[in-house]
mmCIF file of the N, C-alpha and C atoms, coordinates in Angstrom:
data_MODEL
# 
_entry.id   MODEL 
# 
loop_
_atom_site.group_PDB 
_atom_site.id 
_atom_site.type_symbol 
_atom_site.label_atom_id 
_atom_site.label_alt_id 
_atom_site.label_comp_id 
_atom_site.label_asym_id 
_atom_site.label_entity_id 
_atom_site.label_seq_id 
_atom_site.pdbx_PDB_ins_code 
_atom_site.Cartn_x 
_atom_site.Cartn_y 
_atom_site.Cartn_z 
_atom_site.occupancy 
_atom_site.B_iso_or_equiv 
_atom_site.pdbx_formal_charge 
_atom_site.auth_seq_id 
_atom_site.auth_comp_id 
_atom_site.auth_asym_id 
_atom_site.auth_atom_id 
_atom_site.pdbx_PDB_model_num 
ATOM 1   N N  . MET A 1 1  ? 0.843  -1.179 0.000   1.00 0.00 ? 1  MET A N  1 
ATOM 2   C CA . MET A 1 1  ? 0.000  0.000  0.000   1.00 0.00 ? 1  MET A CA 1 
ATOM 3   C C  . MET A 1 1  ? 0.893  1.249  0.000   1.00 0.00 ? 1  MET A C  1 
ATOM 4   N N  . LEU A 1 2  ? 0.503  2.218  -0.777  1.00 0.00 ? 2  LEU A N  1 
ATOM 5   C CA . LEU A 1 2  ? 1.286  3.449  -0.858  1.00 0.00 ? 2  LEU A CA 1 
ATOM 6   C C  . LEU A 1 2  ? 1.156  4.262  0.429   1.00 0.00 ? 2  LEU A C  1 
ATOM 7   N N  . ASP A 1 3  ? 2.219  4.967  0.748   1.00 0.00 ? 3  ASP A N  1 
ATOM 8   C CA . ASP A 1 3  ? 2.210  5.882  1.878   1.00 0.00 ? 3  ASP A CA 1 
ATOM 9   C C  . ASP A 1 3  ? 1.114  6.926  1.642   1.00 0.00 ? 3  ASP A C  1 
ATOM 10  N N  . PRO A 1 4  ? 0.399  7.332  2.701   1.00 0.00 ? 4  PRO A N  1 
ATOM 11  C CA . PRO A 1 4  ? -0.685 8.313  2.532   1.00 0.00 ? 4  PRO A CA 1 
ATOM 12  C C  . PRO A 1 4  ? -0.225 9.671  1.985   1.00 0.00 ? 4  PRO A C  1 
ATOM 13  N N  . ALA A 1 5  ? 1.060  9.995  2.089   1.00 0.00 ? 5  ALA A N  1 
ATOM 14  C CA . ALA A 1 5  ? 1.565  11.276 1.590   1.00 0.00 ? 5  ALA A CA 1 
ATOM 15  C C  . ALA A 1 5  ? 1.738  11.284 0.072   1.00 0.00 ? 5  ALA A C  1 
ATOM 16  N N  . VAL A 1 6  ? 1.630  10.116 -0.571  1.00 0.00 ? 6  VAL A N  1 
ATOM 17  C CA . VAL A 1 6  ? 1.869  9.994  -2.008  1.00 0.00 ? 6  VAL A CA 1 
ATOM 18  C C  . VAL A 1 6  ? 0.598  10.286 -2.793  1.00 0.00 ? 6  VAL A C  1 
ATOM 19  N N  . LYS A 1 7  ? 0.770  11.058 -3.851  1.00 0.00 ? 7  LYS A N  1 
ATOM 20  C CA . LYS A 1 7  ? -0.332 11.312 -4.785  1.00 0.00 ? 7  LYS A CA 1 
ATOM 21  C C  . LYS A 1 7  ? 0.183  11.018 -6.190  1.00 0.00 ? 7  LYS A C  1 
ATOM 22  N N  . ILE A 1 8  ? -0.451 10.036 -6.853  1.00 0.00 ? 8  ILE A N  1 
ATOM 23  C CA . ILE A 1 8  ? -0.104 9.732  -8.244  1.00 0.00 ? 8  ILE A CA 1 
ATOM 24  C C  . ILE A 1 8  ? -0.737 10.810 -9.116  1.00 0.00 ? 8  ILE A C  1 
ATOM 25  N N  . VAL A 1 9  ? 0.089  11.467 -9.915  1.00 0.00 ? 9  VAL A N  1 
ATOM 26  C CA . VAL A 1 9  ? -0.382 12.558 -10.767 1.00 0.00 ? 9  VAL A CA 1 
ATOM 27  C C  . VAL A 1 9  ? -0.755 12.050 -12.151 1.00 0.00 ? 9  VAL A C  1 
ATOM 28  N N  . LYS A 1 10 ? 0.101  11.169 -12.710 1.00 0.00 ? 10 LYS A N  1 
ATOM 29  C CA . LYS A 1 10 ? -0.127 10.723 -14.080 1.00 0.00 ? 10 LYS A CA 1 
ATOM 30  C C  . LYS A 1 10 ? 0.647  9.431  -14.324 1.00 0.00 ? 10 LYS A C  1 
ATOM 31  N N  . VAL A 1 11 ? 0.094  8.569  -15.159 1.00 0.00 ? 11 VAL A N  1 
ATOM 32  C CA . VAL A 1 11 ? 0.789  7.384  -15.662 1.00 0.00 ? 11 VAL A CA 1 
ATOM 33  C C  . VAL A 1 11 ? 0.738  7.463  -17.174 1.00 0.00 ? 11 VAL A C  1 
ATOM 34  N N  . SER A 1 12 ? 1.900  7.399  -17.816 1.00 0.00 ? 12 SER A N  1 
ATOM 35  C CA . SER A 1 12 ? 1.926  7.520  -19.270 1.00 0.00 ? 12 SER A CA 1 
ATOM 36  C C  . SER A 1 12 ? 2.836  6.462  -19.881 1.00 0.00 ? 12 SER A C  1 
ATOM 37  N N  . ASP A 1 13 ? 2.631  6.210  -21.172 1.00 0.00 ? 13 ASP A N  1 
ATOM 38  C CA . ASP A 1 13 ? 3.463  5.275  -21.929 1.00 0.00 ? 13 ASP A CA 1 
ATOM 39  C C  . ASP A 1 13 ? 4.536  6.055  -22.675 1.00 0.00 ? 13 ASP A C  1 
ATOM 40  N N  . GLN A 1 14 ? 5.699  5.429  -22.819 1.00 0.00 ? 14 GLN A N  1 
ATOM 41  C CA . GLN A 1 14 ? 6.767  6.057  -23.579 1.00 0.00 ? 14 GLN A CA 1 
ATOM 42  C C  . GLN A 1 14 ? 7.451  4.992  -24.418 1.00 0.00 ? 14 GLN A C  1 
ATOM 43  N N  . ALA A 1 15 ? 7.545  5.225  -25.711 1.00 0.00 ? 15 ALA A N  1 
ATOM 44  C CA . ALA A 1 15 ? 8.247  4.319  -26.609 1.00 0.00 ? 15 ALA A CA 1 
ATOM 45  C C  . ALA A 1 15 ? 9.720  4.707  -26.658 1.00 0.00 ? 15 ALA A C  1 
ATOM 46  N N  . SER A 1 16 ? 10.585 3.696  -26.738 1.00 0.00 ? 16 SER A N  1 
ATOM 47  C CA . SER A 1 16 ? 12.023 3.961  -26.806 1.00 0.00 ? 16 SER A CA 1 
ATOM 48  C C  . SER A 1 16 ? 12.711 2.777  -27.460 1.00 0.00 ? 16 SER A C  1 
ATOM 49  N N  . LEU A 1 17 ? 14.033 2.835  -27.540 1.00 0.00 ? 17 LEU A N  1 
ATOM 50  C CA . LEU A 1 17 ? 14.825 1.729  -28.043 1.00 0.00 ? 17 LEU A CA 1 
ATOM 51  C C  . LEU A 1 17 ? 15.605 1.125  -26.881 1.00 0.00 ? 17 LEU A C  1 
ATOM 52  N N  . ASP A 1 18 ? 15.649 -0.203 -26.841 1.00 0.00 ? 18 ASP A N  1 
ATOM 53  C CA . ASP A 1 18 ? 16.451 -0.891 -25.836 1.00 0.00 ? 18 ASP A CA 1 
ATOM 54  C C  . ASP A 1 18 ? 17.915 -0.653 -26.192 1.00 0.00 ? 18 ASP A C  1 
ATOM 55  N N  . PRO A 1 19 ? 18.711 -0.069 -25.286 1.00 0.00 ? 19 PRO A N  1 
ATOM 56  C CA . PRO A 1 19 ? 20.105 0.250  -25.626 1.00 0.00 ? 19 PRO A CA 1 
ATOM 57  C C  . PRO A 1 19 ? 20.962 -0.982 -25.897 1.00 0.00 ? 19 PRO A C  1 
ATOM 58  N N  . ALA A 1 20 ? 20.611 -2.128 -25.342 1.00 0.00 ? 20 ALA A N  1 
ATOM 59  C CA . ALA A 1 20 ? 21.414 -3.337 -25.544 1.00 0.00 ? 20 ALA A CA 1 
ATOM 60  C C  . ALA A 1 20 ? 21.138 -3.989 -26.897 1.00 0.00 ? 20 ALA A C  1 
ATOM 61  N N  . THR A 1 21 ? 19.876 -3.957 -27.330 1.00 0.00 ? 21 THR A N  1 
ATOM 62  C CA . THR A 1 21 ? 19.505 -4.664 -28.553 1.00 0.00 ? 21 THR A CA 1 
ATOM 63  C C  . THR A 1 21 ? 19.086 -3.748 -29.696 1.00 0.00 ? 21 THR A C  1 
ATOM 64  N N  . LEU A 1 22 ? 18.822 -2.487 -29.384 1.00 0.00 ? 22 LEU A N  1 
ATOM 65  C CA . LEU A 1 22 ? 18.309 -1.505 -30.340 1.00 0.00 ? 22 LEU A CA 1 
ATOM 66  C C  . LEU A 1 22 ? 16.936 -1.885 -30.896 1.00 0.00 ? 22 LEU A C  1 
ATOM 67  N N  . LEU A 1 23 ? 16.241 -2.754 -30.174 1.00 0.00 ? 23 LEU A N  1 
ATOM 68  C CA . LEU A 1 23 ? 14.875 -3.103 -30.540 1.00 0.00 ? 23 LEU A CA 1 
ATOM 69  C C  . LEU A 1 23 ? 13.905 -2.156 -29.843 1.00 0.00 ? 23 LEU A C  1 
ATOM 70  N N  . PRO A 1 24 ? 12.746 -1.923 -30.453 1.00 0.00 ? 24 PRO A N  1 
ATOM 71  C CA . PRO A 1 24 ? 11.760 -1.056 -29.799 1.00 0.00 ? 24 PRO A CA 1 
ATOM 72  C C  . PRO A 1 24 ? 11.331 -1.639 -28.453 1.00 0.00 ? 24 PRO A C  1 
ATOM 73  N N  . SER A 1 25 ? 11.148 -0.768 -27.495 1.00 0.00 ? 25 SER A N  1 
ATOM 74  C CA . SER A 1 25 ? 10.625 -1.175 -26.191 1.00 0.00 ? 25 SER A CA 1 
ATOM 75  C C  . SER A 1 25 ? 9.686  -0.089 -25.706 1.00 0.00 ? 25 SER A C  1 
ATOM 76  N N  . SER A 1 26 ? 8.929  -0.424 -24.686 1.00 0.00 ? 26 SER A N  1 
ATOM 77  C CA . SER A 1 26 ? 8.024  0.580  -24.140 1.00 0.00 ? 26 SER A CA 1 
ATOM 78  C C  . SER A 1 26 ? 8.185  0.642  -22.635 1.00 0.00 ? 26 SER A C  1 
ATOM 79  N N  . SER A 1 27 ? 7.938  1.803  -22.104 1.00 0.00 ? 27 SER A N  1 
ATOM 80  C CA . SER A 1 27 ? 8.058  2.035  -20.671 1.00 0.00 ? 27 SER A CA 1 
ATOM 81  C C  . SER A 1 27 ? 6.798  2.712  -20.173 1.00 0.00 ? 27 SER A C  1 
ATOM 82  N N  . LYS A 1 28 ? 6.571  2.564  -18.891 1.00 0.00 ? 28 LYS A N  1 
ATOM 83  C CA . LYS A 1 28 ? 5.515  3.304  -18.196 1.00 0.00 ? 28 LYS A CA 1 
ATOM 84  C C  . LYS A 1 28 ? 6.218  4.340  -17.328 1.00 0.00 ? 28 LYS A C  1 
ATOM 85  N N  . ILE A 1 29 ? 5.734  5.563  -17.362 1.00 0.00 ? 29 ILE A N  1 
ATOM 86  C CA . ILE A 1 29 ? 6.261  6.646  -16.541 1.00 0.00 ? 29 ILE A CA 1 
ATOM 87  C C  . ILE A 1 29 ? 5.182  7.017  -15.531 1.00 0.00 ? 29 ILE A C  1 
ATOM 88  N N  . VAL A 1 30 ? 5.494  6.869  -14.237 1.00 0.00 ? 30 VAL A N  1 
ATOM 89  C CA . VAL A 1 30 ? 4.571  7.216  -13.166 1.00 0.00 ? 30 VAL A CA 1 
ATOM 90  C C  . VAL A 1 30 ? 5.064  8.537  -12.575 1.00 0.00 ? 30 VAL A C  1 
ATOM 91  N N  . THR A 1 31 ? 4.255  9.577  -12.648 1.00 0.00 ? 31 THR A N  1 
ATOM 92  C CA . THR A 1 31 ? 4.578  10.876 -12.073 1.00 0.00 ? 31 THR A CA 1 
ATOM 93  C C  . THR A 1 31 ? 3.798  11.003 -10.770 1.00 0.00 ? 31 THR A C  1 
ATOM 94  N N  . TYR A 1 32 ? 4.501  11.359 -9.686  1.00 0.00 ? 32 TYR A N  1 
ATOM 95  C CA . TYR A 1 32 ? 3.853  11.421 -8.378  1.00 0.00 ? 32 TYR A CA 1 
ATOM 96  C C  . TYR A 1 32 ? 4.483  12.496 -7.510  1.00 0.00 ? 32 TYR A C  1 
ATOM 97  N N  . THR A 1 33 ? 3.765  12.897 -6.481  1.00 0.00 ? 33 THR A N  1 
ATOM 98  C CA . THR A 1 33 ? 4.284  13.819 -5.479  1.00 0.00 ? 33 THR A CA 1 
ATOM 99  C C  . THR A 1 33 ? 4.248  13.125 -4.129  1.00 0.00 ? 33 THR A C  1 
ATOM 100 N N  . VAL A 1 34 ? 5.085  13.624 -3.215  1.00 0.00 ? 34 VAL A N  1 
ATOM 101 C CA . VAL A 1 34 ? 5.117  13.121 -1.842  1.00 0.00 ? 34 VAL A CA 1 
ATOM 102 C C  . VAL A 1 34 ? 4.983  14.346 -0.947  1.00 0.00 ? 34 VAL A C  1 
ATOM 103 N N  . GLY A 1 35 ? 3.802  14.533 -0.392  1.00 0.00 ? 35 GLY A N  1 
ATOM 104 C CA . GLY A 1 35 ? 3.549  15.749 0.373   1.00 0.00 ? 35 GLY A CA 1 
ATOM 105 C C  . GLY A 1 35 ? 3.759  16.952 -0.528  1.00 0.00 ? 35 GLY A C  1 
ATOM 106 N N  . ALA A 1 36 ? 4.589  17.888 -0.085  1.00 0.00 ? 36 ALA A N  1 
ATOM 107 C CA . ALA A 1 36 ? 4.878  19.084 -0.876  1.00 0.00 ? 36 ALA A CA 1 
ATOM 108 C C  . ALA A 1 36 ? 6.067  18.891 -1.813  1.00 0.00 ? 36 ALA A C  1 
ATOM 109 N N  . HIS A 1 37 ? 6.623  17.689 -1.862  1.00 0.00 ? 37 HIS A N  1 
ATOM 110 C CA . HIS A 1 37 ? 7.827  17.424 -2.655  1.00 0.00 ? 37 HIS A CA 1 
ATOM 111 C C  . HIS A 1 37 ? 7.464  16.758 -3.982  1.00 0.00 ? 37 HIS A C  1 
ATOM 112 N N  . GLY A 1 38 ? 8.212  17.121 -4.999  1.00 0.00 ? 38 GLY A N  1 
ATOM 113 C CA . GLY A 1 38 ? 8.006  16.523 -6.309  1.00 0.00 ? 38 GLY A CA 1 
ATOM 114 C C  . GLY A 1 38 ? 7.580  17.581 -7.308  1.00 0.00 ? 38 GLY A C  1 
ATOM 115 N N  . PRO A 1 39 ? 7.255  17.184 -8.483  1.00 0.00 ? 39 PRO A N  1 
ATOM 116 C CA . PRO A 1 39 ? 6.923  15.838 -8.898  1.00 0.00 ? 39 PRO A CA 1 
ATOM 117 C C  . PRO A 1 39 ? 8.165  14.971 -9.125  1.00 0.00 ? 39 PRO A C  1 
ATOM 118 N N  . PHE A 1 40 ? 7.983  13.673 -8.900  1.00 0.00 ? 40 PHE A N  1 
ATOM 119 C CA . PHE A 1 40 ? 8.998  12.661 -9.159  1.00 0.00 ? 40 PHE A CA 1 
ATOM 120 C C  . PHE A 1 40 ? 8.499  11.798 -10.304 1.00 0.00 ? 40 PHE A C  1 
ATOM 121 N N  . ASN A 1 41 ? 9.434  11.232 -11.071 1.00 0.00 ? 41 ASN A N  1 
ATOM 122 C CA . ASN A 1 41 ? 9.089  10.319 -12.151 1.00 0.00 ? 41 ASN A CA 1 
ATOM 123 C C  . ASN A 1 41 ? 9.714  8.961  -11.882 1.00 0.00 ? 41 ASN A C  1 
ATOM 124 N N  . LEU A 1 42 ? 8.927  7.927  -12.021 1.00 0.00 ? 42 LEU A N  1 
ATOM 125 C CA . LEU A 1 42 ? 9.391  6.555  -11.906 1.00 0.00 ? 42 LEU A CA 1 
ATOM 126 C C  . LEU A 1 42 ? 9.198  5.911  -13.269 1.00 0.00 ? 42 LEU A C  1 
ATOM 127 N N  . ALA A 1 43 ? 10.286 5.455  -13.876 1.00 0.00 ? 43 ALA A N  1 
ATOM 128 C CA . ALA A 1 43 ? 10.217 4.824  -15.196 1.00 0.00 ? 43 ALA A CA 1 
ATOM 129 C C  . ALA A 1 43 ? 10.453 3.323  -15.041 1.00 0.00 ? 43 ALA A C  1 
ATOM 130 N N  . LEU A 1 44 ? 9.549  2.543  -15.599 1.00 0.00 ? 44 LEU A N  1 
ATOM 131 C CA . LEU A 1 44 ? 9.655  1.086  -15.565 1.00 0.00 ? 44 LEU A CA 1 
ATOM 132 C C  . LEU A 1 44 ? 9.394  0.529  -16.955 1.00 0.00 ? 44 LEU A C  1 
ATOM 133 N N  . HIS A 1 45 ? 10.141 -0.521 -17.327 1.00 0.00 ? 45 HIS A N  1 
ATOM 134 C CA . HIS A 1 45 ? 9.807  -1.223 -18.564 1.00 0.00 ? 45 HIS A CA 1 
ATOM 135 C C  . HIS A 1 45 ? 8.386  -1.742 -18.425 1.00 0.00 ? 45 HIS A C  1 
ATOM 136 N N  . SER A 1 46 ? 7.657  -1.726 -19.495 1.00 0.00 ? 46 SER A N  1 
ATOM 137 C CA . SER A 1 46 ? 6.246  -2.132 -19.444 1.00 0.00 ? 46 SER A CA 1 
ATOM 138 C C  . SER A 1 46 ? 6.071  -3.534 -18.873 1.00 0.00 ? 46 SER A C  1 
ATOM 139 N N  . GLN A 1 47 ? 7.009  -4.458 -19.178 1.00 0.00 ? 47 GLN A N  1 
ATOM 140 C CA . GLN A 1 47 ? 6.865  -5.817 -18.658 1.00 0.00 ? 47 GLN A CA 1 
ATOM 141 C C  . GLN A 1 47 ? 7.122  -5.881 -17.155 1.00 0.00 ? 47 GLN A C  1 
ATOM 142 N N  . ASP A 1 48 ? 7.800  -4.875 -16.577 1.00 0.00 ? 48 ASP A N  1 
ATOM 143 C CA . ASP A 1 48 ? 8.057  -4.828 -15.138 1.00 0.00 ? 48 ASP A CA 1 
ATOM 144 C C  . ASP A 1 48 ? 7.005  -4.017 -14.386 1.00 0.00 ? 48 ASP A C  1 
ATOM 145 N N  . TYR A 1 49 ? 6.079  -3.416 -15.110 1.00 0.00 ? 49 TYR A N  1 
ATOM 146 C CA . TYR A 1 49 ? 5.088  -2.534 -14.500 1.00 0.00 ? 49 TYR A CA 1 
ATOM 147 C C  . TYR A 1 49 ? 3.973  -3.347 -13.859 1.00 0.00 ? 49 TYR A C  1 
ATOM 148 N N  . ASN A 1 50 ? 3.882  -3.290 -12.537 1.00 0.00 ? 50 ASN A N  1 
ATOM 149 C CA . ASN A 1 50 ? 2.776  -3.898 -11.805 1.00 0.00 ? 50 ASN A CA 1 
ATOM 150 C C  . ASN A 1 50 ? 2.624  -3.141 -10.490 1.00 0.00 ? 50 ASN A C  1 
ATOM 151 N N  . THR A 1 51 ? 1.506  -3.319 -9.845  1.00 0.00 ? 51 THR A N  1 
ATOM 152 C CA . THR A 1 51 ? 1.187  -2.561 -8.634  1.00 0.00 ? 51 THR A CA 1 
ATOM 153 C C  . THR A 1 51 ? 2.241  -2.741 -7.556  1.00 0.00 ? 51 THR A C  1 
ATOM 154 N N  . GLU A 1 52 ? 2.682  -3.979 -7.337  1.00 0.00 ? 52 GLU A N  1 
ATOM 155 C CA . GLU A 1 52 ? 3.645  -4.243 -6.270  1.00 0.00 ? 52 GLU A CA 1 
ATOM 156 C C  . GLU A 1 52 ? 4.969  -3.518 -6.506  1.00 0.00 ? 52 GLU A C  1 
ATOM 157 N N  . THR A 1 53 ? 5.451  -3.551 -7.751  1.00 0.00 ? 53 THR A N  1 
ATOM 158 C CA . THR A 1 53 ? 6.728  -2.893 -8.067  1.00 0.00 ? 53 THR A CA 1 
ATOM 159 C C  . THR A 1 53 ? 6.615  -1.383 -7.919  1.00 0.00 ? 53 THR A C  1 
ATOM 160 N N  . VAL A 1 54 ? 5.537  -0.806 -8.418  1.00 0.00 ? 54 VAL A N  1 
ATOM 161 C CA . VAL A 1 54 ? 5.335  0.641  -8.317  1.00 0.00 ? 54 VAL A CA 1 
ATOM 162 C C  . VAL A 1 54 ? 5.274  1.057  -6.851  1.00 0.00 ? 54 VAL A C  1 
ATOM 163 N N  . GLU A 1 55 ? 4.479  0.365  -6.050  1.00 0.00 ? 55 GLU A N  1 
ATOM 164 C CA . GLU A 1 55 ? 4.353  0.710  -4.637  1.00 0.00 ? 55 GLU A CA 1 
ATOM 165 C C  . GLU A 1 55 ? 5.689  0.568  -3.906  1.00 0.00 ? 55 GLU A C  1 
ATOM 166 N N  . ARG A 1 56 ? 6.420  -0.511 -4.183  1.00 0.00 ? 56 ARG A N  1 
ATOM 167 C CA . ARG A 1 56 ? 7.703  -0.731 -3.504  1.00 0.00 ? 56 ARG A CA 1 
ATOM 168 C C  . ARG A 1 56 ? 8.694  0.388  -3.830  1.00 0.00 ? 56 ARG A C  1 
ATOM 169 N N  . LYS A 1 57 ? 8.823  0.735  -5.098  1.00 0.00 ? 57 LYS A N  1 
ATOM 170 C CA . LYS A 1 57 ? 9.795  1.760  -5.495  1.00 0.00 ? 57 LYS A CA 1 
ATOM 171 C C  . LYS A 1 57 ? 9.410  3.148  -4.976  1.00 0.00 ? 57 LYS A C  1 
ATOM 172 N N  . ILE A 1 58 ? 8.122  3.477  -5.022  1.00 0.00 ? 58 ILE A N  1 
ATOM 173 C CA . ILE A 1 58 ? 7.695  4.776  -4.502  1.00 0.00 ? 58 ILE A CA 1 
ATOM 174 C C  . ILE A 1 58 ? 7.880  4.830  -2.988  1.00 0.00 ? 58 ILE A C  1 
ATOM 175 N N  . ASN A 1 59 ? 7.521  3.752  -2.293  1.00 0.00 ? 59 ASN A N  1 
ATOM 176 C CA . ASN A 1 59 ? 7.696  3.732  -0.839  1.00 0.00 ? 59 ASN A CA 1 
ATOM 177 C C  . ASN A 1 59 ? 9.166  3.791  -0.431  1.00 0.00 ? 59 ASN A C  1 
ATOM 178 N N  . GLU A 1 60 ? 10.071 3.243  -1.263  1.00 0.00 ? 60 GLU A N  1 
ATOM 179 C CA . GLU A 1 60 ? 11.507 3.387  -1.001  1.00 0.00 ? 60 GLU A CA 1 
ATOM 180 C C  . GLU A 1 60 ? 11.911 4.860  -1.060  1.00 0.00 ? 60 GLU A C  1 
ATOM 181 N N  . ASN A 1 61 ? 11.363 5.596  -2.031  1.00 0.00 ? 61 ASN A N  1 
ATOM 182 C CA . ASN A 1 61 ? 11.651 7.022  -2.138  1.00 0.00 ? 61 ASN A CA 1 
ATOM 183 C C  . ASN A 1 61 ? 11.095 7.779  -0.933  1.00 0.00 ? 61 ASN A C  1 
ATOM 184 N N  . VAL A 1 62 ? 9.901  7.422  -0.496  1.00 0.00 ? 62 VAL A N  1 
ATOM 185 C CA . VAL A 1 62 ? 9.297  8.051  0.682   1.00 0.00 ? 62 VAL A CA 1 
ATOM 186 C C  . VAL A 1 62 ? 10.175 7.802  1.907   1.00 0.00 ? 62 VAL A C  1 
ATOM 187 N N  . ALA A 1 63 ? 10.677 6.574  2.064   1.00 0.00 ? 63 ALA A N  1 
ATOM 188 C CA . ALA A 1 63 ? 11.547 6.248  3.197   1.00 0.00 ? 63 ALA A CA 1 
ATOM 189 C C  . ALA A 1 63 ? 12.821 7.091  3.164   1.00 0.00 ? 63 ALA A C  1 
ATOM 190 N N  . THR A 1 64 ? 13.364 7.313  1.977   1.00 0.00 ? 64 THR A N  1 
ATOM 191 C CA . THR A 1 64 ? 14.556 8.159  1.851   1.00 0.00 ? 64 THR A CA 1 
ATOM 192 C C  . THR A 1 64 ? 14.246 9.590  2.266   1.00 0.00 ? 64 THR A C  1 
ATOM 193 N N  . LEU A 1 65 ? 13.106 10.121 1.827   1.00 0.00 ? 65 LEU A N  1 
ATOM 194 C CA . LEU A 1 65 ? 12.716 11.479 2.200   1.00 0.00 ? 65 LEU A CA 1 
ATOM 195 C C  . LEU A 1 65 ? 12.531 11.602 3.714   1.00 0.00 ? 65 LEU A C  1 
ATOM 196 N N  . ARG A 1 66 ? 11.962 10.564 4.332   1.00 0.00 ? 66 ARG A N  1 
ATOM 197 C CA . ARG A 1 66 ? 11.807 10.586 5.793   1.00 0.00 ? 66 ARG A CA 1 
ATOM 198 C C  . ARG A 1 66 ? 13.180 10.503 6.483   1.00 0.00 ? 66 ARG A C  1 
ATOM 199 N N  . ALA A 1 67 ? 14.078 9.685  5.944   1.00 0.00 ? 67 ALA A N  1 
ATOM 200 C CA . ALA A 1 67 ? 15.399 9.509  6.542   1.00 0.00 ? 67 ALA A CA 1 
ATOM 201 C C  . ALA A 1 67 ? 16.226 10.797 6.541   1.00 0.00 ? 67 ALA A C  1 
ATOM 202 N N  . ILE A 1 68 ? 16.040 11.612 5.522   1.00 0.00 ? 68 ILE A N  1 
ATOM 203 C CA . ILE A 1 68 ? 16.810 12.861 5.473   1.00 0.00 ? 68 ILE A CA 1 
ATOM 204 C C  . ILE A 1 68 ? 16.070 14.020 6.122   1.00 0.00 ? 68 ILE A C  1 
ATOM 205 N N  . GLY A 1 69 ? 14.893 13.735 6.679   1.00 0.00 ? 69 GLY A N  1 
ATOM 206 C CA . GLY A 1 69 ? 14.144 14.764 7.390   1.00 0.00 ? 69 GLY A CA 1 
ATOM 207 C C  . GLY A 1 69 ? 13.273 15.645 6.548   1.00 0.00 ? 69 GLY A C  1 
ATOM 208 N N  . ALA A 1 70 ? 13.067 15.292 5.284   1.00 0.00 ? 70 ALA A N  1 
ATOM 209 C CA . ALA A 1 70 ? 12.229 16.099 4.405   1.00 0.00 ? 70 ALA A CA 1 
ATOM 210 C C  . ALA A 1 70 ? 10.741 15.863 4.671   1.00 0.00 ? 70 ALA A C  1 
ATOM 211 N N  . LEU A 1 71 ? 10.419 14.731 5.283   1.00 0.00 ? 71 LEU A N  1 
ATOM 212 C CA . LEU A 1 71 ? 9.037  14.413 5.652   1.00 0.00 ? 71 LEU A CA 1 
ATOM 213 C C  . LEU A 1 71 ? 9.002  14.027 7.117   1.00 0.00 ? 71 LEU A C  1 
ATOM 214 N N  . PRO A 1 72 ? 7.912  14.330 7.813   1.00 0.00 ? 72 PRO A N  1 
ATOM 215 C CA . PRO A 1 72 ? 7.803  13.893 9.199   1.00 0.00 ? 72 PRO A CA 1 
ATOM 216 C C  . PRO A 1 72 ? 7.655  12.367 9.272   1.00 0.00 ? 72 PRO A C  1 
ATOM 217 N N  . ALA A 1 73 ? 8.007  11.793 10.408  1.00 0.00 ? 73 ALA A N  1 
ATOM 218 C CA . ALA A 1 73 ? 7.868  10.348 10.587  1.00 0.00 ? 73 ALA A CA 1 
ATOM 219 C C  . ALA A 1 73 ? 6.413  9.946  10.450  1.00 0.00 ? 73 ALA A C  1 
ATOM 220 N N  . ALA A 1 74 ? 6.207  8.744  9.944   1.00 0.00 ? 74 ALA A N  1 
ATOM 221 C CA . ALA A 1 74 ? 4.834  8.259  9.740   1.00 0.00 ? 74 ALA A CA 1 
ATOM 222 C C  . ALA A 1 74 ? 4.139  7.939  11.034  1.00 0.00 ? 74 ALA A C  1 
# 
């Protein structure tokens, strides 16, 4: 579950080339804010995009913001 301070602003698709193979690939870009901080962008390959991965990566960022004192403790 996402931290209550997180607000998802937008989820968009982005086409690109895989740098290793030069084959077309697609990514999902999740734009979000954490309290008054952000916007932040999380880019994931489309095949890696799922709720658990998005929540884990965003919550890791929230934990970092709390660790440096940018957000109050939960």
